[in-house]
Every structure is written in C-alpha cells, then in structure tokens.
C-alpha positions in Angstrom: 16.7 6.9 1.1 16.2 7.6 -2.5 17.3 4.0 -3.5 14.8 2.6 -1.0 12.0 4.8 -2.5 12.9 3.7 -6.0 12.9 0.1 -5.0 9.5 0.4 -3.3 8.1 2.1 -6.4 9.5 -0.7 -8.6 7.9 -3.4 -6.4 4.6 -1.6 -6.3 4.5 -1.0 -10.0 5.2 -4.7 -10.6 2.7 -6.2 -8.0 0.0 -3.6 -7.7 -2.6 -3.0 -10.4 -3.9 0.5 -11.0 -7.2 -0.5 -9.5 -5.5 -1.4 -6.2 -3.8 2.0 -6.2 -7.1 3.8 -6.7 -8.6 1.7 -3.9 -5.7 2.4 -1.6 -5.8 6.2 -2.3 -9.6 6.3 -1.9 -9.5 4.4 1.4 -6.6 6.6 2.6 -8.5 9.8 1.8 -11.8 8.6 3.3 -10.6 6.8 6.4 -7.7 9.0 7.6 -10.0 10.6 10.1 -11.6 7.4 11.2 -10.7 4.2 13.2 -10.6 2.3 9.9 -7.3 4.1 9.2 -5.5 1.6 11.5 -7.2 -1.3 9.8 -6.1 0.1 6.5 -2.5 0.1 7.6 -2.7 -3.4 8.9 -4.1 -4.5 5.5 -1.4 -2.5 3.7 1.5 -4.0 5.7 0.0 -7.5 5.2 0.1 -6.9 1.5 3.7 -5.9 1.7 4.6 -8.9 3.8 2.8 -11.3 1.3 4.8 -9.7 -1.5 8.1 -10.3 0.3 7.3 -13.9 0.9 6.7 -14.4 -2.8 
C-alpha cells in the first residue's frame, strides 16, 4: 500500500504542475457537496488514464 502511494506521488509530481494541483484541490473543496463532484472524478480518472497511455 505504501509502495503504491509512493509510486502515485512520483507520477503526480512528474506529470502534474503545481497549478493543476491547486485547481484540483480547489475543485475538490468547492464541489464535494455538489453534482460536479462526480464530473471532477471522471476528469481526474481521465487524466490518470491519459498518463498511463503515455
């Protein structure tokens, strides 16, 4: 579990700029009580998938 977390952090640090992290955190805090929360997760997993494809 710890290895998986470290790997994810490494991938995120390599592929995500700080601005994207700020945007993700902002969206997470503002939309967690709204229907957009689901759309945010779709977007997030799409980003992960595109990273894995290269």
